[in-house]
GUFI-455510 format. One record per residue (C-alpha): residue number from 1; x, y, z. Coordinates in nm, 4 decimals, decimal comma, always signed. Layout:
<dovexs>
+-----+----------+----------+----------+
! seq !       xx !       yy !       zz !
+-----+----------+----------+----------+
! NUM !        X !        Y !        Z !
...
+-----+----------+----------+----------+
</dovexs>
This chain:
<dovexs>
+-----+----------+----------+----------+
! seq !       xx !       yy !       zz !
+-----+----------+----------+----------+
!   1 ! +19,5283 !  +7,9495 ! +12,5519 !
!   2 ! +19,2304 !  +7,8964 ! +12,7431 !
!   3 ! +18,9411 !  +7,8061 ! +12,5496 !
!   4 ! +18,6316 !  +8,0792 ! +12,5489 !
!   5 ! +18,3230 !  +8,0194 ! +12,7064 !
!   6 ! +17,9932 !  +7,9657 ! +12,5017 !
!   7 ! +17,7403 !  +7,7577 ! +12,3811 !
!   8 ! +17,9039 !  +7,4208 ! +12,3502 !
!   9 ! +17,9909 !  +7,2589 ! +11,9867 !
!  10 ! +17,9781 !  +6,9093 ! +11,8085 !
!  11 ! +17,9464 !  +6,6172 ! +12,0038 !
!  12 ! +18,0000 !  +6,8245 ! +12,3261 !
!  13 ! +17,7040 !  +7,0247 ! +12,2603 !
!  14 ! +17,4833 !  +6,6871 ! +12,1648 !
!  15 ! +17,6343 !  +6,5183 ! +12,5030 !
!  16 ! +17,5167 !  +6,8428 ! +12,7126 !
!  17 ! +17,1729 !  +6,9020 ! +12,5547 !
!  18 ! +17,0489 !  +6,5072 ! +12,5948 !
!  19 ! +17,2345 !  +6,5559 ! +12,9961 !
!  20 ! +16,9965 !  +6,8922 ! +13,0012 !
!  21 ! +16,6874 !  +6,7281 ! +12,8981 !
!  22 ! +16,7304 !  +6,4302 ! +13,1675 !
!  23 ! +16,8086 !  +6,7158 ! +13,3980 !
!  24 ! +16,4989 !  +6,8793 ! +13,2958 !
!  25 ! +16,2801 !  +6,5797 ! +13,3351 !
!  26 ! +16,3723 !  +6,5319 ! +13,6818 !
!  27 ! +16,2781 !  +6,8994 ! +13,7533 !
!  28 ! +15,9759 !  +6,9849 ! +13,9457 !
!  29 ! +15,6543 !  +7,0797 ! +13,6872 !
!  30 ! +15,5986 !  +7,4134 ! +13,8167 !
!  31 ! +15,8079 !  +7,7064 ! +13,9964 !
!  32 ! +15,6070 !  +7,6645 ! +14,3099 !
!  33 ! +15,6803 !  +7,3136 ! +14,3819 !
!  34 ! +16,0592 !  +7,4096 ! +14,3382 !
!  35 ! +16,0396 !  +7,7139 ! +14,5780 !
!  36 ! +16,1977 !  +7,8628 ! +14,3009 !
!  37 ! +16,0381 !  +8,2580 ! +14,2992 !
!  38 ! +15,9304 !  +8,3859 ! +13,9391 !
!  39 ! +16,1430 !  +8,6569 ! +13,8019 !
!  40 ! +16,0041 !  +9,0073 ! +13,7642 !
!  41 ! +15,9297 !  +9,1019 ! +13,3897 !
!  42 ! +15,8954 !  +9,4525 ! +13,2409 !
!  43 ! +15,5665 !  +9,5684 ! +13,2594 !
!  44 ! +15,4178 !  +9,6147 ! +12,9587 !
!  45 ! +15,3171 !  +9,9711 ! +12,8349 !
!  46 ! +14,9277 ! +10,0201 ! +12,9267 !
!  47 ! +14,7342 ! +10,0715 ! +12,5987 !
!  48 ! +14,5410 ! +10,3991 ! +12,5823 !
!  49 ! +14,2038 ! +10,2351 ! +12,4355 !
!  50 ! +13,8439 ! +10,2661 ! +12,5712 !
!  51 ! +13,7267 ! +10,0239 ! +12,8080 !
!  52 ! +13,5637 !  +9,7063 ! +12,6691 !
!  53 ! +13,1620 !  +9,7299 ! +12,6794 !
!  54 ! +13,1877 ! +10,1222 ! +12,6495 !
!  55 ! +13,1218 ! +10,2664 ! +12,3051 !
!  56 ! +13,3655 ! +10,5472 ! +12,2516 !
!  57 ! +13,2393 ! +10,9124 ! +12,3095 !
!  58 ! +13,1708 ! +11,1339 ! +12,0113 !
!  59 ! +13,3480 ! +11,4557 ! +12,0741 !
!  60 ! +13,1048 ! +11,7365 ! +12,1479 !
!  61 ! +13,1622 ! +11,9170 ! +11,8026 !
!  62 ! +13,1016 ! +11,5760 ! +11,6618 !
!  63 ! +12,8036 ! +11,5244 ! +11,8310 !
!  64 ! +12,6539 ! +11,9033 ! +11,7683 !
!  65 ! +12,7577 ! +11,7939 ! +11,3669 !
!  66 ! +12,5402 ! +11,4965 ! +11,3766 !
!  67 ! +12,2194 ! +11,7259 ! +11,4951 !
!  68 ! +12,2717 ! +11,9717 ! +11,2726 !
!  69 ! +12,2986 ! +11,7998 ! +10,9545 !
!  70 ! +12,0314 ! +11,5448 ! +11,0329 !
!  71 ! +11,7957 ! +11,7517 ! +10,8198 !
!  72 ! +12,0201 ! +11,5730 ! +10,5603 !
!  73 ! +11,9348 ! +11,2248 ! +10,7040 !
!  74 ! +11,5624 ! +11,2950 ! +10,7034 !
!  75 ! +11,5414 ! +11,4229 ! +10,3601 !
!  76 ! +11,7417 ! +11,1144 ! +10,1704 !
!  77 ! +11,5395 ! +10,8627 ! +10,3749 !
!  78 ! +11,1965 ! +11,0915 ! +10,2289 !
!  79 ! +11,3408 ! +11,0879 !  +9,8768 !
!  80 ! +11,4267 ! +10,6701 !  +9,8734 !
!  81 ! +11,0364 ! +10,6474 ! +10,0113 !
!  82 ! +10,8875 ! +10,8608 !  +9,7356 !
!  83 ! +11,0998 ! +10,7108 !  +9,4911 !
!  84 ! +10,9855 ! +10,3334 !  +9,6256 !
!  85 ! +11,3210 ! +10,2131 !  +9,6161 !
!  86 ! +11,2570 !  +9,9522 !  +9,8663 !
!  87 ! +10,9722 !  +9,7921 !  +9,6823 !
!  88 ! +11,1915 !  +9,7725 !  +9,4043 !
!  89 ! +11,4300 !  +9,5516 !  +9,6202 !
!  90 ! +11,1875 !  +9,3461 !  +9,7528 !
!  91 ! +11,3285 !  +9,0494 !  +9,5394 !
!  92 ! +11,6517 !  +9,1124 !  +9,5981 !
!  93 ! +11,9987 !  +9,3002 !  +9,5550 !
!  94 ! +12,0244 !  +9,5261 !  +9,2083 !
!  95 ! +12,3194 !  +9,6831 !  +9,0566 !
!  96 ! +12,2823 ! +10,0842 !  +9,0878 !
!  97 ! +12,2388 ! +10,1213 !  +8,7190 !
!  98 ! +11,9036 !  +9,8217 !  +8,6960 !
!  99 ! +11,7422 ! +10,0175 !  +9,0609 !
! 100 ! +11,8433 ! +10,3945 !  +8,8481 !
! 101 ! +11,5872 ! +10,2660 !  +8,5236 !
! 102 ! +11,3311 ! +10,1109 !  +8,8067 !
! 103 ! +11,2731 ! +10,3932 !  +8,9741 !
! 104 ! +11,3463 ! +10,6343 !  +8,6847 !
! 105 ! +11,6108 ! +10,8343 !  +8,8232 !
! 106 ! +11,9364 ! +10,9446 !  +8,6944 !
! 107 ! +12,2261 ! +10,6665 !  +8,7150 !
! 108 ! +12,4960 ! +10,8550 !  +8,9023 !
! 109 ! +12,2964 ! +11,0847 !  +9,1468 !
! 110 ! +12,0848 ! +10,7735 !  +9,2388 !
! 111 ! +12,4593 ! +10,5631 !  +9,3028 !
! 112 ! +12,5424 ! +10,8856 !  +9,5419 !
! 113 ! +12,2020 ! +10,8013 !  +9,7481 !
! 114 ! +12,2006 ! +10,5169 !  +9,8129 !
! 115 ! +12,5896 ! +10,4623 !  +9,8836 !
! 116 ! +12,4984 ! +10,7350 ! +10,1299 !
! 117 ! +12,2157 ! +10,5853 ! +10,2784 !
! 118 ! +12,3961 ! +10,2426 ! +10,2946 !
! 119 ! +12,6702 ! +10,4500 ! +10,4957 !
! 120 ! +12,4305 ! +10,4681 ! +10,8006 !
! 121 ! +12,2749 ! +10,1195 ! +10,7596 !
! 122 ! +11,9140 ! +10,1949 ! +10,5926 !
! 123 ! +12,0066 !  +9,9893 ! +10,3050 !
! 124 ! +12,3112 !  +9,7375 ! +10,2739 !
! 125 ! +12,5969 !  +9,7349 ! +10,0193 !
! 126 ! +12,6913 !  +9,3630 !  +9,9736 !
! 127 ! +12,8710 !  +9,4027 !  +9,6854 !
! 128 ! +13,0363 !  +9,7838 !  +9,5086 !
! 129 ! +12,7764 !  +9,8965 !  +9,3402 !
! 130 ! +12,5018 !  +9,7026 !  +9,4295 !
! 131 ! +12,1937 !  +9,7622 !  +9,6782 !
! 132 ! +11,9850 !  +9,5622 !  +9,8950 !
! 133 ! +11,7460 !  +9,6212 ! +10,2072 !
! 134 ! +11,8261 !  +9,6097 ! +10,5802 !
! 135 ! +11,5424 !  +9,6022 ! +10,8843 !
! 136 ! +11,5229 !  +9,9686 ! +10,8532 !
! 137 ! +11,4621 !  +9,9960 ! +10,4562 !
! 138 ! +11,1950 !  +9,6795 ! +10,4643 !
! 139 ! +10,9943 !  +9,9357 ! +10,6341 !
! 140 ! +10,9898 ! +10,1723 ! +10,3646 !
! 141 ! +10,8485 !  +9,9043 ! +10,1571 !
! 142 ! +10,4575 ! +10,0119 ! +10,0700 !
! 143 ! +10,3208 !  +9,6710 ! +10,1139 !
! 144 ! +10,4484 !  +9,5723 ! +10,4300 !
! 145 ! +10,2817 !  +9,5463 ! +10,8223 !
! 146 ! +10,3809 !  +9,8704 ! +10,9963 !
! 147 ! +10,5119 ! +10,0155 ! +10,6659 !
! 148 ! +10,6318 ! +10,3542 ! +10,7296 !
! 149 ! +10,6534 ! +10,4484 ! +10,3817 !
! 150 ! +10,4000 ! +10,7160 ! +10,3957 !
! 151 ! +10,5992 ! +10,8842 ! +10,7093 !
! 152 ! +10,8812 ! +10,9055 ! +10,5782 !
! 153 ! +10,7093 ! +11,0644 ! +10,2693 !
! 154 ! +10,5629 ! +11,3079 ! +10,4542 !
! 155 ! +10,8003 ! +11,4001 ! +10,7054 !
! 156 ! +10,9311 ! +11,6376 ! +10,4046 !
! 157 ! +10,6530 ! +11,7417 ! +10,2114 !
! 158 ! +10,5909 ! +12,1460 ! +10,2115 !
! 159 ! +10,3116 ! +12,0665 ! +10,4560 !
! 160 ! +10,6029 ! +11,9798 ! +10,7033 !
! 161 ! +10,9492 ! +12,1219 ! +10,5290 !
! 162 ! +10,8198 ! +12,5061 ! +10,4870 !
! 163 ! +10,6766 ! +12,5428 ! +10,8257 !
! 164 ! +11,0139 ! +12,3898 ! +11,0039 !
! 165 ! +11,2072 ! +12,6391 ! +10,7835 !
! 166 ! +11,0642 ! +12,8885 ! +10,9759 !
! 167 ! +11,0542 ! +12,7712 ! +11,3446 !
! 168 ! +11,2687 ! +13,0866 ! +11,4684 !
! 169 ! +11,0030 ! +13,3039 ! +11,3765 !
! 170 ! +10,7285 ! +13,0649 ! +11,5709 !
! 171 ! +10,9428 ! +13,1087 ! +11,8550 !
! 172 ! +10,9988 ! +13,5245 ! +11,7919 !
! 173 ! +10,6007 ! +13,5413 ! +11,7868 !
! 174 ! +10,5075 ! +13,2593 ! +11,9700 !
! 175 ! +10,2640 ! +13,0810 ! +11,7316 !
! 176 ! +10,2739 ! +12,8700 ! +11,4292 !
! 177 ! +10,3429 ! +13,0640 ! +11,0650 !
! 178 ! +10,2377 ! +12,8282 ! +10,9011 !
! 179 !  +9,9152 ! +12,9782 ! +10,8114 !
! 180 ! +10,1607 ! +13,3075 ! +10,6836 !
! 181 ! +10,3648 ! +12,9935 ! +10,5106 !
! 182 !  +9,9980 ! +12,8572 ! +10,2744 !
! 183 !  +9,8292 ! +13,1980 ! +10,3188 !
! 184 !  +9,5581 ! +12,9425 ! +10,4684 !
! 185 !  +9,5086 ! +12,6935 ! +10,7591 !
! 186 !  +9,7119 ! +12,3428 ! +10,7459 !
! 187 !  +9,3853 ! +12,1685 ! +10,6782 !
! 188 !  +9,2419 ! +12,3686 ! +10,3983 !
! 189 !  +9,5873 ! +12,3329 ! +10,2375 !
! 190 !  +9,5385 ! +11,9531 ! +10,2868 !
! 191 !  +9,1669 ! +11,9290 ! +10,0988 !
! 192 !  +9,3792 ! +12,1888 !  +9,8320 !
! 193 !  +9,6546 ! +11,9551 !  +9,8118 !
! 194 !  +9,5093 ! +11,5936 !  +9,7846 !
! 195 !  +9,8203 ! +11,4588 !  +9,7402 !
! 196 !  +9,9941 ! +11,5836 ! +10,0179 !
! 197 !  +9,6440 ! +11,5064 ! +10,2338 !
! 198 !  +9,6973 ! +11,1479 ! +10,1078 !
! 199 ! +10,0651 ! +11,0796 ! +10,2623 !
! 200 !  +9,9748 ! +11,3027 ! +10,5312 !
! 201 !  +9,6546 ! +11,0295 ! +10,6187 !
! 202 !  +9,9009 ! +10,7619 ! +10,5291 !
! 203 ! +10,1340 ! +10,8838 ! +10,8040 !
! 204 !  +9,8816 ! +10,8754 ! +11,0781 !
! 205 !  +9,7054 ! +10,5457 ! +10,9839 !
! 206 ! +10,0983 ! +10,4480 ! +11,0135 !
! 207 ! +10,1666 ! +10,6043 ! +11,3848 !
! 208 !  +9,7911 ! +10,4311 ! +11,4943 !
! 209 !  +9,9570 ! +10,1084 ! +11,3779 !
! 210 ! +10,2149 ! +10,1339 ! +11,5969 !
! 211 !  +9,9896 ! +10,2706 ! +11,9411 !
! 212 !  +9,6592 ! +10,1387 ! +11,8437 !
! 213 !  +9,6800 !  +9,7460 ! +11,9505 !
! 214 !  +9,9110 !  +9,8882 ! +12,2552 !
! 215 !  +9,6254 ! +10,1035 ! +12,3468 !
! 216 !  +9,3760 !  +9,7925 ! +12,3170 !
! 217 !  +9,6037 !  +9,5599 ! +12,5064 !
! 218 !  +9,6724 !  +9,8577 ! +12,7715 !
! 219 !  +9,2887 !  +9,9511 ! +12,8390 !
! 220 !  +8,9889 !  +9,7361 ! +12,9430 !
! 221 !  +8,7399 !  +9,8335 ! +12,6626 !
! 222 !  +8,5071 !  +9,5347 ! +12,7942 !
! 223 !  +8,2342 !  +9,7986 ! +12,9564 !
! 224 !  +8,2097 !  +9,9959 ! +12,6898 !
! 225 !  +7,8756 !  +9,9352 ! +12,4413 !
! 226 !  +7,9004 ! +10,2694 ! +12,2135 !
! 227 !  +8,2404 ! +10,3907 ! +12,1214 !
! 228 !  +8,2755 ! +10,7326 ! +11,8912 !
! 229 !  +8,6167 ! +10,7986 ! +11,7306 !
! 230 !  +8,6156 ! +11,1746 ! +11,6748 !
! 231 !  +8,8588 ! +11,2923 ! +11,4667 !
! 232 !  +8,9123 ! +10,9247 ! +11,3738 !
! 233 !  +9,0590 ! +10,9540 ! +11,0209 !
! 234 !  +8,9933 ! +10,6528 ! +10,8209 !
! 235 !  +8,9126 ! +10,3995 ! +11,0880 !
! 236 !  +9,1744 ! +10,2163 ! +11,1987 !
! 237 !  +9,1768 ! +10,3182 ! +11,5628 !
! 238 !  +8,8550 ! +10,2284 ! +11,5865 !
! 239 !  +8,8662 !  +9,9145 ! +11,4101 !
! 240 !  +9,1385 !  +9,8124 ! +11,6540 !
! 241 !  +8,9006 !  +9,8564 ! +11,9517 !
! 242 !  +8,6095 !  +9,7017 ! +11,8327 !
! 243 !  +8,8088 !  +9,3691 ! +11,7651 !
! 244 !  +8,9183 !  +9,4397 ! +12,1349 !
! 245 !  +8,5683 !  +9,4767 ! +12,2082 !
! 246 !  +8,3613 !  +9,2721 ! +12,0333 !
! 247 !  +8,0515 !  +9,3345 ! +12,2073 !
! 248 !  +8,0930 !  +9,7033 ! +12,1291 !
! 249 !  +7,9974 !  +9,9291 ! +11,8681 !
! 250 !  +8,1245 ! +10,2348 ! +11,6646 !
! 251 !  +8,1010 ! +10,5611 ! +11,5236 !
! 252 !  +8,3379 ! +10,7219 ! +11,3053 !
! 253 !  +8,3882 ! +11,1041 ! +11,3148 !
! 254 !  +8,5712 ! +11,3087 ! +11,0943 !
! 255 !  +8,5395 ! +11,6159 ! +10,8377 !
! 256 !  +8,3305 ! +11,4795 ! +10,5605 !
! 257 !  +8,6095 ! +11,4653 ! +10,2985 !
! 258 !  +8,8288 ! +11,2829 ! +10,5565 !
! 259 !  +8,5590 ! +11,0183 ! +10,6447 !
! 260 !  +8,4828 ! +10,9731 ! +10,2280 !
! 261 !  +8,8129 ! +10,7742 ! +10,2034 !
! 262 !  +8,7464 ! +10,5022 ! +10,5178 !
! 263 !  +8,5893 ! +10,1945 ! +10,4509 !
! 264 !  +8,9161 ! +10,0151 ! +10,4053 !
! 265 !  +8,9819 !  +9,9028 ! +10,8023 !
! 266 !  +8,5941 !  +9,7971 ! +10,8727 !
! 267 !  +8,6257 !  +9,4482 ! +10,6714 !
! 268 !  +8,6037 !  +9,2639 ! +11,0357 !
! 269 !  +8,3623 !  +9,4916 ! +11,1935 !
! 270 !  +8,1635 !  +9,6871 ! +10,9427 !
! 271 !  +7,8529 !  +9,5638 ! +11,0910 !
! 272 !  +7,9541 !  +9,7382 ! +11,3963 !
! 273 !  +8,0436 ! +10,0645 ! +11,2850 !
! 274 !  +7,8426 ! +10,3656 ! +11,1436 !
! 275 !  +8,0653 ! +10,6401 ! +10,9672 !
! 276 !  +7,9404 ! +11,0217 ! +11,0308 !
! 277 !  +8,0904 ! +11,3480 ! +10,8603 !
! 278 !  +8,0681 ! +11,6638 ! +11,0376 !
! 279 !  +8,2500 ! +11,9327 ! +11,2640 !
! 280 !  +8,3732 ! +11,8720 ! +11,6342 !
! 281 !  +8,3903 ! +12,2439 ! +11,6766 !
! 282 !  +8,0318 ! +12,2291 ! +11,6299 !
! 283 !  +7,8438 ! +11,8947 ! +11,7907 !
! 284 !  +7,9683 ! +11,5506 ! +11,8145 !
! 285 !  +7,7358 ! +11,2345 ! +11,7797 !
! 286 !  +7,5488 ! +11,1511 ! +12,0656 !
! 287 !  +7,4473 ! +10,9047 ! +12,2787 !
! 288 !  +7,8204 ! +10,7394 ! +12,3439 !
! 289 !  +7,9400 ! +10,5884 ! +12,6896 !
! 290 !  +8,3217 ! +10,6257 ! +12,5184 !
! 291 !  +8,4695 ! +10,9294 ! +12,3309 !
! 292 !  +8,7872 ! +10,8679 ! +12,1705 !
! 293 !  +9,0639 ! +11,1690 ! +12,1222 !
! 294 !  +9,3651 ! +11,0147 ! +11,9552 !
! 295 !  +9,6325 ! +11,3218 ! +11,8652 !
! 296 !  +9,3594 ! +11,6112 ! +11,8455 !
! 297 !  +9,3991 ! +11,7756 ! +12,1641 !
! 298 !  +9,7470 ! +11,8485 ! +12,0796 !
! 299 !  +9,6230 ! +12,0403 ! +11,7273 !
! 300 !  +9,4909 ! +12,2897 ! +11,9470 !
! 301 !  +9,5088 ! +12,5896 ! +12,1706 !
! 302 !  +9,3373 ! +12,5403 ! +12,5093 !
! 303 !  +9,0590 ! +12,7425 ! +12,4351 !
! 304 !  +8,9976 ! +12,5229 ! +12,1172 !
! 305 !  +9,0535 ! +12,1874 ! +12,3031 !
! 306 !  +8,8001 ! +12,2991 ! +12,6254 !
! 307 !  +8,5224 ! +12,3410 ! +12,3184 !
! 308 !  +8,5993 ! +12,0328 ! +12,1953 !
! 309 !  +8,5638 ! +11,8339 ! +12,5515 !
! 310 !  +8,2522 ! +12,0655 ! +12,6276 !
! 311 !  +8,1046 ! +11,9121 ! +12,2751 !
! 312 !  +8,1643 ! +11,5823 ! +12,4049 !
! 313 !  +8,0875 ! +11,6093 ! +12,7510 !
! 314 !  +7,7039 ! +11,7485 ! +12,6431 !
! 315 !  +7,6721 ! +11,4700 ! +12,3850 !
! 316 !  +7,7676 ! +11,2027 ! +12,6133 !
! 317 !  +7,5805 ! +10,9461 ! +12,8026 !
! 318 !  +7,5436 ! +10,9981 ! +13,2043 !
! 319 !  +7,7986 ! +10,6732 ! +13,3012 !
! 320 !  +7,9983 ! +10,7978 ! +13,0023 !
! 321 !  +8,3812 ! +10,8985 ! +12,9656 !
! 322 !  +8,6431 ! +11,0325 ! +12,7528 !
! 323 !  +8,9570 ! +10,8645 ! +12,6253 !
! 324 !  +9,2330 ! +11,1124 ! +12,5262 !
! 325 !  +9,5276 ! +10,9698 ! +12,3557 !
! 326 !  +9,8330 ! +11,1135 ! +12,3763 !
! 327 ! +10,2003 ! +11,1741 ! +12,4372 !
! 328 ! +10,2010 ! +11,3015 ! +12,7784 !
! 329 ! +10,5378 ! +11,5973 ! +12,8741 !
! 330 ! +10,7007 ! +11,4652 ! +13,1708 !
! 331 ! +10,7209 ! +11,6791 ! +13,4799 !
! 332 ! +11,0572 ! +11,6873 ! +13,5388 !
! 333 ! +11,3283 ! +11,7513 ! +13,3402 !
! 334 ! +11,5324 ! +11,5115 ! +13,1030 !
! 335 ! +11,5294 ! +11,3455 ! +12,7462 !
! 336 ! +11,2036 ! +11,2463 ! +12,6252 !
! 337 ! +11,0005 ! +11,2333 ! +12,2460 !
! 338 ! +10,7457 ! +11,4596 ! +12,3465 !
! 339 ! +10,9671 ! +11,7909 ! +12,3825 !
! 340 ! +11,0327 ! +11,7339 ! +11,9768 !
! 341 ! +10,6924 ! +11,6575 ! +11,9225 !
! 342 ! +10,5899 ! +11,9909 ! +12,0892 !
! 343 ! +10,7926 ! +12,2201 ! +11,8671 !
! 344 ! +10,6257 ! +12,0333 ! +11,5805 !
! 345 ! +10,3025 ! +12,1301 ! +11,6974 !
! 346 ! +10,4535 ! +12,4687 ! +11,7050 !
! 347 ! +10,5750 ! +12,4614 ! +11,3913 !
! 348 ! +10,2819 ! +12,3609 ! +11,2838 !
! 349 !  +9,9202 ! +12,4282 ! +11,4453 !
! 350 !  +9,8144 ! +12,7717 ! +11,5570 !
! 351 !  +9,8325 ! +12,7365 ! +11,9295 !
! 352 !  +9,8618 ! +12,2946 ! +11,9264 !
! 353 ! +10,1567 ! +12,1615 ! +12,1999 !
! 354 ! +10,2186 ! +11,8334 ! +12,4079 !
! 355 ! +10,1024 ! +11,8883 ! +12,7504 !
! 356 ! +10,1506 ! +11,7663 ! +13,0810 !
! 357 !  +9,9156 ! +11,5089 ! +13,3154 !
! 358 !  +9,8440 ! +11,8467 ! +13,4663 !
! 359 !  +9,7213 ! +12,0154 ! +13,2455 !
! 360 !  +9,5406 ! +11,8329 ! +13,0757 !
! 361 !  +9,3218 ! +11,7939 ! +13,3981 !
! 362 !  +9,3024 ! +12,1920 ! +13,3629 !
! 363 !  +9,1395 ! +12,1201 ! +13,0488 !
! 364 !  +8,9133 ! +11,8824 ! +13,1624 !
! 365 !  +8,7613 ! +12,1054 ! +13,4410 !
! 366 !  +8,7181 ! +12,3688 ! +13,2020 !
! 367 !  +8,4711 ! +12,1362 ! +13,0216 !
! 368 !  +8,3025 ! +12,0267 ! +13,2990 !
! 369 !  +8,5297 ! +11,6463 ! +13,2949 !
! 370 !  +8,7537 ! +11,6163 ! +13,5788 !
! 371 !  +9,0885 ! +11,3201 ! +13,5233 !
! 372 !  +9,0111 ! +10,9792 ! +13,6416 !
! 373 !  +9,3673 ! +10,8192 ! +13,5828 !
! 374 !  +9,6535 ! +10,7686 ! +13,3116 !
! 375 !  +9,6890 ! +10,4107 ! +13,1477 !
! 376 ! +10,0349 ! +10,3783 ! +13,0249 !
! 377 ! +10,0868 ! +10,1505 ! +12,7433 !
! 378 ! +10,3560 !  +9,9632 ! +12,5258 !
! 379 ! +10,3758 ! +10,3009 ! +12,2704 !
! 380 ! +10,4599 ! +10,6163 ! +12,3006 !
! 381 ! +10,1070 ! +10,7212 ! +12,4086 !
! 382 !  +9,8792 ! +10,7084 ! +12,7400 !
! 383 !  +9,5635 ! +10,6640 ! +12,7886 !
! 384 !  +9,3973 ! +10,9855 ! +12,9450 !
! 385 !  +9,0849 ! +10,8829 ! +13,1188 !
! 386 !  +8,8215 ! +11,1834 ! +13,2170 !
! 387 !  +8,5002 ! +11,1702 ! +13,3767 !
! 388 !  +8,1988 ! +11,3655 ! +13,4174 !
! 389 !  +8,2422 ! +11,5506 ! +13,7465 !
+-----+----------+----------+----------+
</dovexs>
């Protein structure tokens, strides 16, 4: 019977195996050297996965849902800021039971809040039920430079939350319904609700801390001898500008109840600062050669802005200038934070808005001023410079 062809076995296998090893040792190291064409291999099926370096596309419905539920996250962050959670975590992570006791909150519901905020990176959860700070929540501490705690609380206090809840009415009517909501102008509401007023002033100081240094770095104040900060709040911006201009003197001017809280920022420059209370719709301190308006004009309609600017024009020295520090709305369409800030002005103020460069030029002309230049900064604001015509 003929032997079956197949793999050798036993001694024959070992013998042939050695021959095969010796033969393979004499073969060239590559198929190319031996002029042997490589066998064609079957192509692997192509995987349907996104290309490296490109994030997966969010479906339109998902993107829209993120926008629609955005206020959920805003209110959650604001709640954590009001409770002072970040301050309690400053020394290290805490189990949610201990954290709830520290901030005076219901244990289970605090856990739900922290779990939600950890899921989007506001806090971290290094172990189940144990929470810690992240770079985001570090800014919710009240004792760190650049803290945004006041801003986080203020953004969902009734002064903002209630008018925004009726934005549809503002769009239909063409003006803020904030006075209808509160039964009085917003500034009167803050005066009668000092806790909210304090959150607001703190938030404005926080925003000034973000932009003041950028303004001082972008605009040369060396030629300004007498700087008047009109509507300057508690004086953080003026203090920042005076540190950048050591030969200058300054005046902080705002409503009497507002400047009553000034002083904490003037420790280094107190010998060069005067604090004056008053109403910029009536008059401003005279004799300045540099008048600063930071986020003042966007609170008011054109007629009120022209009135404020005319008061500055009458009060300033002959070679004076006005520095309007605000965000400019771009002249061309496209994404820009100014557009949402513009809606915020619609919701909260009686005619306030964000403006384009051309619109600012028109306001200046009504007050006997002309637009000289626009200086960009490394922040969301520009320095818009006007001088007498």
